[in-house]
N, C-alpha and C positions, 0 to 999 in steps of 0.2 A: 577416323577424323575427317578424311576427305569426303565421305558420304554425308557427314554432318554439315560440312561447309556447303556442299552441293544442295542439300536440303534447305538450308537457311537461305541460300541465294535464290532458290526456286520460289520460296515464300515471298521474299522481297520483290522479285520480278513480278510475280502474280499480283501482289498488292499494288505495285506501281501501275500495271496495266489496268487493273480495276479502277484505280484512282483517275487515270487519264481518260478511259474510254467508257466507263459505265454510266457516267453522268450525262444527262441531256445538256447539250451545249447551250440550250435556250433557258435552262432552269434559273430560277432566281431565289435567293442570291447565288451568284456563281461561286464555285468552290476553288480555292487555291490548291493545285495539285501537289502531292508529295509522294515520295517513294518509300518512306519509312513507316511501318505499322506503329501505332500508338504514339510515337514521337511526332509524326506528322511534320509540321513546319517549325517545331520547337527550336531546332538548332539555328535556323536562319533568324528566327524572331529574337532569340536570346543574344545572338552575336551583335545585333544593332536594331533594337525594336523600332525606333522611329524611322530609320531608313528602310527597313523591311516593309513596314506598313505603308510608307509612301510609294514604294515600288508596286505593291499590290493594288493600292488605290488607282495608280496610273493605268494599270493593266486591266483591273476588274471593275472599276467604278467605285461609287461611294458606299456600297454594301457588298460584302462578300463573306464566305464561310471559310474556316480553316480548322484543321485538327492540330491541337496544341497540347502535347504531353497528355494524351488521353482525354482531353476536354474538347467538346464540340463548341466552337466559338463563332459567334456572328459579330463581325466588325462593321461599325457604322462610322461614316466620315462626314456627315452633313450636320449643320447646326440644328435642324429640326429634330433629327433622330437623337442627337446628344441631349438636347433639351428634354426630350421624352424620357431619357434615362434618369436625368436629374429630378424630374418632377414626379416620377413614379414612386409610390410608397415602397418602403423597404420590405414590406410583407410580400410584395410581388417580385421585386428585384432586390435580392439580398446582398449585403456587403460583408457577410460574415467571413468568407474566405480571405478577402482582402485585409480585413482587420487582423485575422490570425497570421497571415503571411508577414505583415509588417511587424506585428508583435514578436514573432519568432525571429525575424531578421535582426531586430534591434536587441532583443533581450537574450536570445539563444534558447528560450524555453518555448516548447510547442504549445502546451496548455490545451485544454479542451476548447474546441471551436465555439461551443455553446457558452462556456464560462467566459471566454475572452470577449466574445461579442456582447454578452450580458453586462460585463463590467464597463465596457466602452459606452454602450448605449444608455444604460440605466444609472451609472454612477459618474462617469467622467464627462460625457457630453452635456448633461444638465448643468453641471458646475461651470463648464466653459460658456454655455449659453448665458449664464447670469454674470459671471465674473469677467468675461471678455466682451460684453456688449458695448455698444457705442456710448450708452449712458455711463457705464462703469469707467470708461476711458477718460472721463472728464477729470478724475482725480489722479490719474496715473501717468499722463503724458509728461507733465512737468517733472515729477520725480525721476522718470526714465531719462529725460533730457539732462537734468542736473547730474545724474550718475554718469551718463555718457560723456558729458563735457568734462567732468573731473578726470576721466581717463585720457581724454584727448588733449587737454590743455597743456600738459608738459611738453608736447611736441612743438607748441608755439614758442617755447623758449629756446629752441634749437635753431641754429643757422640752417641746417638741412639734415635730412636723415634718409638713408636707403632702407626701404622696408618692403616685405612681401605685401602686396596690395590687399589680398583677401584678409589676412590676419590683422592688418592695420585698420580695416573697416569693421571687421566683425568681432574681434576679441573684446573691444570696449562695449559693443552692443550686447554681447553675451553677458558680460558682467552686469551691465545696467538693467537689462531685462530680468535676469535672475534675481538681482537684489530686490527689485520692486515686487516681482511676482512670487518669489519663493522666500524672501526675507534674509535677514542677516545670519540665520542658522544654516542656510544652504551654503555649500562650499564655494569659495570664490575661484578656485583653481581647476575648474572642470573643463575649461575651453579646449585645452590640448587633447585630452582624452576624448571629448566629444568629436573633435575634428578627426582624430585617428579612426574612431569608429565610423564616422560618416564617410570617410574615404573608401570604406569597404562595403558600404550598404548595398550598392548595386549588385555586387557579386554575391552577397549574402541573400538578397531577395530572389535573384534568379538561380541560385544554387550552382554557381560555376566555381571552379577551383581558383584559389588565391592563397597568398601567404597570410595566414590568419592570426598568428600568435601576437604581434604587437597590438592589434585591435582587440583581441580577446583579453589581454591584460588590461587594456584601457577600459573595456566594458566591466570587468570584475572590480576595478577600482571604483568606477562610478556607482555600480550597484552597492558596493560596501558603503560609500558615502551617503547614498540615498537611504540605505537601511538605517544608518545612524540618524539621519534627518527625520525619517518617519517614526522612529522609535522613541522620541522624546515623550516624557510622561504627560506633559501639558501641551496645549495648543494656544499660541499667543500671536500677537502682532509680529513677533520676530520670525514667524513662519511665512510672512508675506501675504499679499492679497489673494493670490490663487492657491498657494501652498497650504494655507490654513484651511481653506474650504475643502481641498482634496483630502487632507489628513482626516478631517472630520467625517467626510463621506466614506472613506475606507473603514474607519473605526465603527461608524454607525451601522455599517453593513457587514461587519466581521470579516472583511477581506484579509486573507492570509498575508503576512508581511512580505514573503517572497513574491507573491503575485502583485501586491501593491507596488513593490520596488520595480518589477518588470514593466508595469503599466506606466509608472512615473518616468522611467527612462525613455520609454517609447514616446511619451508626451513631450519630454524635454527635447528629444531629437526632432519630433514633428513640428514643434513650435518654431524651431530655429533653422533647420537645414535649408528650406527653400528661401527663407528671408535672407540668409547669408548669401545664397547663390544669386538672388536678384540684386542685392546690394553690389556684389562684385561686377555682375554684367552691366548694371547701370553705368558704373564708372568706366568700364571698358568701352562701352558705346560712346560715352561722352568724350573720353580721351581720343577716340578715333574720329570724332566729329567735332572739331573745334568750334564751329558755329553754334552747335547745340550747347556745348560746354559754356561758351560765353553768354549766350542768351539766358540760360537757366541761372548762371551765377549772377548776372545783372538783375534778374527777377528776384533772386534771394536777397541780394544786397539792398535793393530798393525796399522790399517788404520789411526787412529787419529795421531799416532806418525809419520808414514812414509809419509802420504799424506797431513797432515795439520800442523804438528809440535806439537800442543797442543789443548786442548778442546776450549780455548778461540778463537783460530784461526778458528776452525771448525764452531762454532756458528756465527762467524762474516762473514765468507766467503762461507758458504755451498751453493751449487747450485744443481739443479736437476741432472745434468750430474754426479756430484760427488756421489750422493746417489745411482745412477744406476750402478756405476762402479763394476767390478768383485771383488773388495776388500770387498764388502758387500754381496757377493753371498750367504753365509749361512744365513745371516739375511733376505735377500729377500726370500729365500726358506722357512724359518721358518714362515714368515708372510703368504705366499701363502698356506702353509700346515695348518696353523691355520684357515684361511678362508675356506679351503676345508672341514675341520672337523666341523666347527661351522655354516656355512651358511645354514640356513634352510628356507630362504625366498622362496616364490612361485610366479613365474610370472603368472599373471591371466589376460586373455584377453577375449573379447567378439567378436564373429564373426559377421561382418557387412554384410557379404554375405556368401554363401556356400563356404567352404574352404577345401582343401585337403592337407595333409602333408604326408611325407614319413617317415615311421618308420621301418628301417631295412628291406626294400624291400616290406613292406605292406603299402597299402594306407589307411589312416585314414580320414574319412569324418566328418567334423564339419559343421552342418547346421547353417544357418543364425539365430542369436539370441541365439545360444548355447555358452557355455563358454569353454575355453580351459585352462587347468592348467598344468604347468610344475613342476615336482618335482626335483629341483636341487640337493637336498640331495641324491636322489636315484642314480644320476649320479656320484656324488662325492664319494659315498660309494660303488661303483661297483667294486667288487674284480677282474674283468677282466681288468679293467682300472688301478687299483691301488693295487699293491702288499701290503699285510698287511694294508688293507684299513681302519681298525679301529684303527690303531696305529698312533701316532705322529712321523713321520719320518722327522726330521728337515731338512735334506739335500736332500729330495726327488727331489726338483726342482733346485738343485745347480750344476748339471753336464751338463746342456744343453748349447747350443751355446749362447754367450752373444751378444745381439743386442740392441743398444742404443734406449731407448724409448719404448722397448717392454718387456713384462713380460716373463720369461722363462717357459712358460706353454705349449710350442709346443709338440704335441704328447700326451697331457693329456686333457681330456674334463673338462674344468674348467670354471665355470660360476659365480664366486662370484662378478664380476663386470658386469654381464650380457654379452651380445655379440651383434655382428652385428650392426644394426641401433639403438639399444637400450643400447649401452654401457653407464655405469654410468658416468654422467657428472663430478662427483667429484673424479674420480678414481686417478688422479695424486695427487691431494691435499691429499687424504686419505693415499696413499702409502708414500708420503713424510712425512706427520705428524707422521705416525706410525714408520717410520724409525728413525726420530729425537727423538721421545720418547724413543725408545729402545736404541739408541746410548747414549743418555744422562744418562738415569737411570742405564743401565748396566755398563757404564764407571764410574759412580760416587758412586754407592751403592752396598752393600751386602744386601740380603734379607733372612729373616728367617720366614717362615709361622708359625702362632700361632695356636696351637691346642685348640679347645674349649672344655674343660673338657675331656670327654672320646671319643668325636667325632673327628675323623681325619679330616684334612682339605681337603684331597683328597680321593675319587673324590669329586669335588665341588657339593654342593646341588643346583640343578637347579629346575626351575618350569616346570610343565608338559605342559604348554601352552606358546608359545613364538611367537615373531614376528621379524624375521630377524636373531637375534643371541640369543642363549640360555641365559636366565637370571640366574644369580648366586647369591645365598645368600651371605651376606657380609663375606669377608675373611680379617682378619687382618694379618699384617706382622710387624716384627721388622726390622727397617731399620738402617743400620750402614754405615757411610761414609767410602769409601776406601781411606785411607790416602795416600796410595802408588800410587793412580791413577794419 
């Protein structure tokens, strides 16, 4: 046994010396050193991906290489390089492994990488392109607003209530969106199970140990409910705007039921997890910045009175064009700023052939089979692009030219909805949902954060490992109806 230990130690030391001294110090991109064969920097990366990448960028610059669990990875941190990733055809930079990794993390089924990618790209994404387009949203915003309001309105009859902020904001939104998108046949009581699964998604995605059983039971319940939903003999309006189209697509292509259920669950999670996180962080930022809270509330109150007459008229008649109007410029800006500060997702692609991208005048070569990873957070937190980049500047995006159907991000490198050929399919739905939540809640309620003993509620306690949006430990608020609203 002692000889084995000595032998293993010798291999590790030899690998470490090779990693540190065999590379030309002037080589580009520079390599992040590691002492572990195959694992490379995986342990440091998994423990806190955003912090690890930030440290590496500070030490090695905007482009560097690293070994990550047997994968040779090129990391880019500039807006130009990340734009290149998003504008490159999927036949050159493939997302198959990312699709499979998310599919497995959500559903628990590995599936064939080719089959998973095929269903996503050929069945699901075309449906989303059609059913979640800006044009399609014209007939969906008012039904979502009405369903959301129906769940929120009972709180206006209470003198006050102490509630967990995230659940208060997102459970009604989950109900409203599911009702419109998936219809009355879809189960209403899916929120708690979805939340339980979501709380473990980061650990599942990175493959680190965690207590899995509660989330596993939640996943099984959801898959059972989805199976019942997809197994109905007919397809009707009761299946919702999006659900009916997906059911038809699965059946027309003879997709096995268990595979359809897994994909449906992955879609359900993907549609709502980041939206829920942004809604929570928007309110946390506003509660911490009373000037921003008051300015946006005044904007909302004024728009409801002058453009709609009253709240009932707003929820009955709201259209995408109304939500995009300059009368909500501060709200739009605050949402974009929230996404800028909290988006820590990482576009991850594999090169299907040798590929070159431009990084501020330098050519970066990615060989076939290597991976390329873009650090969106590095771009969003670049002080050269964003003055006071670490601060929540709620009106940062409020002063640009208004263009219908376009976000006012021109002149700013902003990737929270991706870019180019890979723009988020649900970006219109997400923005309209978030605006409707903010309008309803800020118009109807006052909020007072609850301090937990001697621990202040700000800054929120977050987990070191995240997937998409930083996870926040539960924060309670006292909610009071605004009787004068």
